[in-house]
N, C-alpha and C positions, 0 to 999 in steps of 0.2 A: 504494500499499499504506499503510495507516494503522497506527500503533502505538497500542494502548490505553494511554491515559495516566491515571495516578492523579491524583486531585484534590490540589492544593496549596493549603493554607489561606492565603488572603490576609491575614487578620487576624493570624495567628501569625507569618507572614513579615514583616509590617510591624512588629509588636512587637519581634521579634528584631532587625530592622534599627535600630529606635530605640535599642535597647540595645547596638548596634554588634556584634552577634553574627551568626553564620552563619544565613542564612534557613532552611536545611534542618534542622540539628540544634540550633541555639541554644546550643551549648556554647562554641565557640571564637570569638575575635575575628575580624572581617572585615578589620581594618586592621593593617598592619605598624607604621605610625607614626600620625601625626595623621589623615590622610585617604588614605594610600596603601593601596590594596586589595591583599590577599594574592593570590597566584596560585591557591592551593587552601586549603581549610579544613584546619586541623590535626587536627580530630577526625574528620570524616566523609569528607574527601577531595573534597568538592564543588569543582569548578573555578569560580573566581570571576572569572577574567580576562575572561569574556565581557561583563561589566557595561559599560554605556555611560551612566553618569550624566552625564558631560561638564559642561555649564554649568547643568544643572538645580538641583543642590544650592545653589550660591551664589544663584541667582535666587530659589528658594523661601525660603532663609534671609533674604535681604534683604526679601522680601515680608512674611514673618512679623514679623521684628524691627521693621521700619519702621512697620508698623501699630500695634504697641504703643508704640513710641517717639513717634510723631507724636501718638497719642491722649494719652499722658501729658504730652508737651510742651504741647499745647493746653489740657489740663485745668489744669495748673499755671499756665500763663500767664493763663487766665481767672479762676482762683481767687485767686492770690497776686500776679500781675503782678511777678515778680522781674526783676532786671537780666539783660541778655543773657549776661553772663559766668557768672552763677549757673546759668542754663538750660544753657549749654554744659558747665559743670563737672559737671552731673548727667547729661545725656543722651548726651554723647560716650562716657564710660566705660561707661554702661549698654549702648549700642549695640555697642561693641567686645566686651565680655564676653559679651553675649547671642549675638552672631554667632559668636564663637569656640566657644562652648559648643554651639550649635545645629547648626553646619555638619556635623560628622561624624555626628550623629544623623539629619539629613535625608538625607545621602548613604547611610547604612546602610538607611534606610527605602526609598529609591528602589531600591537593590539588591534588597531583599526583595520589592518589587513586581515588579521585572523577573523574578526567579526564580519567583514565584508565578504569573505570567502567561506564563511560558515565552518571554520576550522575549530577543533578542540572543544566541542560542546556548544559553540555559538549558533549551530544550525537548528537545534531542536529536534532533528530527526536522527535518532541513533541507530537506525537499522542498517 
C-alpha cells in the first residue's frame, strides 16, 4: 500500500537549513544550542529526532573551509612570501572562525535535505 506523498521542495528545505530553521515551516530554530537538534519544531511540531547527520557536517565543513584556507595560504605565499608565523597568525584564526560559523549551517542544510528526500524517518512510510 502506497501513500500519496506531496512534493517537498529541496531548495527551500536546504535554504531553511542554512538559516538553521525548520525545513518544513522555516519559522523556528532547528537547534537547542550550538548544534544540538531539537526533538520537535516549536512552530509546526515536525519531529526532528529522526535526523542522522552524524559525521557529515564536520566533514563537509572541513572540506569547504580547507579549500578556501589552502587557496588563500598558497596565494599569499606566492605573492608576498611572508614568514611562517605570519601565515599561521592569519590562517589559524580564519580556519577556526570559519569552521565554527559554518558547522551549524551545514548541519541544518543536511537536515533539510534529509527532510526533503524523506530520509531516516522523515517520510512517514516505513514499508
